[in-house]
N, C-alpha and C positions, 0 to 999 in steps of 0.2 A: 879785387881783380887787378893785375898789373897792366900797365900801358900795352905791352906787346900782345898780351891775350885780348885785349880790347880792340886793337887794331885788326887782329886776325879775325875776330868775330864779326867785324863790320866791313871787311873787305868782300866785295862781291866775287863770286867764282867767274872764270871765263865764260861759262855758259850763260850765266846771268847777263854779263856784259853783251854778249852776242845778241841775246833775246831783246835787250833794251835797245840795242843799235837798230835790229830788225823793226822794232815797233816804231822808233823814231823815223826811220827811213820810209816805212809804209805810211806814216801818218803826215810826214812833211815831204812826200815823194817830189821828185824834180818836176818842173813845169811840163805841160803837155808839149808835144813836138808837132809844130804847124808846118805843113808843106803846101807850096803853091802847086795847084794841079792844072787848072785851065784846060779842061778837056770836056768834051761832049759826054753827056750821060746817056746810055741807052735808055729807052723807054722802060718804065717800071710801074708797077701798081701794087697796092696793098689793100687788104680788108681792114678797115679801121675796127675798133673794139664795139662800135655801135652798129656793125654790119654794112656800113656804106663802102664802097669801092673807091679808092683815091688813086688817080693816075698821075703820072709825071706831067702829062699834057695839061691837067686841070691846074696845075701849079705855075704854069707858064706866066710870066709877068710879075711874079712874087719872088723875093729872095728867100730861100728856104734853108733852115738848118736841118738836116737829116742826122738825127742823133741815135746811135746804137747803143743800148744800155741793157742792163739786167737788174731785176729787183734786189737780188743779193749783193750787188756791187756797192761798196761803201762810197767810192768816188762818183759814182752815178747818182747815188742819193744826195751827195753833197752839192752837185752841179745842177740838179733839177730846179731848186728854188731860184738859181741864178738865171737859168733858161726861162722859167716862168716870168721873172721879173722883166727880162730883156723882151720877151714876147709881148707882154702887156704894154710896155713902154713904146713899141716899135711896130706893132701889127697894124695899126692905122696907116702907116706909111708903105705897107706892102711886104712886111716881114712875116713868115709862117714858120712853124716848127712841126716836123713829122718825127715822132720819137718811136723808134723800131726796137722792140724787145728782141733780144737774140734767143730767148729760150722760154718764154712764158706763154701760156694760151690766152686768148682774148679775154675770157672772163676774169682771170687773175690780174691781168694788166689793167683792165676797166676798174676792178676794185681798188687796186693799188693807186691809180690815178685819182679816183673819186675820194679816197681816204686822205690824200695829200692835197685835194682841192685844185688839181691841175686841169685846165680846160683846153690845152692845145692837143693836137691830134696824136693818137698812139695806135700802134698795130704791132702784130707779131711778124718777124721776118719771114721771107719766102724765096723762092728761087729767083724771081725777076729782080728783087732788091739786091740779092747777092751778086747777080750778073751784072747789074748796073754800077754798084759800088766797090766791087770785089770782095774777096773774103776778109771779113773783119775778124782778125785774131784775138783782139783784146777789147775790153770795154772799159771805160767809155771811149768811143771814137765817133767823131762827128764830121760831117761835110757841109761846106757852105756852098749852096747852089744859086747861080745868079738868075736874073729874070728871064734870060734866054735859055736856061736849062744846062748851063755848063757848069761843072764842078769846078769851083775856083780854089778852094782850100780843103785840106784834110787836117783835122785836129786829132791827133793820137793822145788821149788823155783828157783830163778834167778841164772843162772851159770855165772861164772867169769873165765877168761882166766887161772889164776892160778889153779883153781879148776879142769879145763879140763885138765891141764898139770899133775896134781896129779893123776887123775883117768884114763885118756887116754893113756898117753905116755907109762906107764909100759905094757900096752897091745899090743903096736905096735910092729911089726918086728924089731929086732935089740936092743931092750930095754934090759937093764942090768937086769938080774934076780937074786933076793936077794938069 
């Protein structure tokens, strides 16, 4: 086989290059967009997978990460261990997680959470959550709510431990105030 035929054989087609580019983009997607909100959240409530009703009022005094996700979302799956680690490391200081599934029923959410050994709270979405946090168009999307119940930050995209440290730790009790 001559050199020209060999080069032609191993040169990828434009479609192959486009598909590879798309795969790389989706795998190494740009970092999440973080916006400062600082607005009061209307009262909301969810029914957790174990049947208990959780209200926003019951979370007052805690810093809460409200995380919208779906079991089919690869970025949601990648961020859940990070959220779980952060929750375990900081829950004693008043940090809580409420994981809101955008499309699964309670039994599927409970089974998925149990399979992954996550112990933070999880629930399906409902109208009161949608009213409080607005229409969440893509997952994962998370909100950091301070101890007074004000939405302080919106994270559109996957969260990482250092990002949670930057956004949550200053809101926890005992944090140095600038």
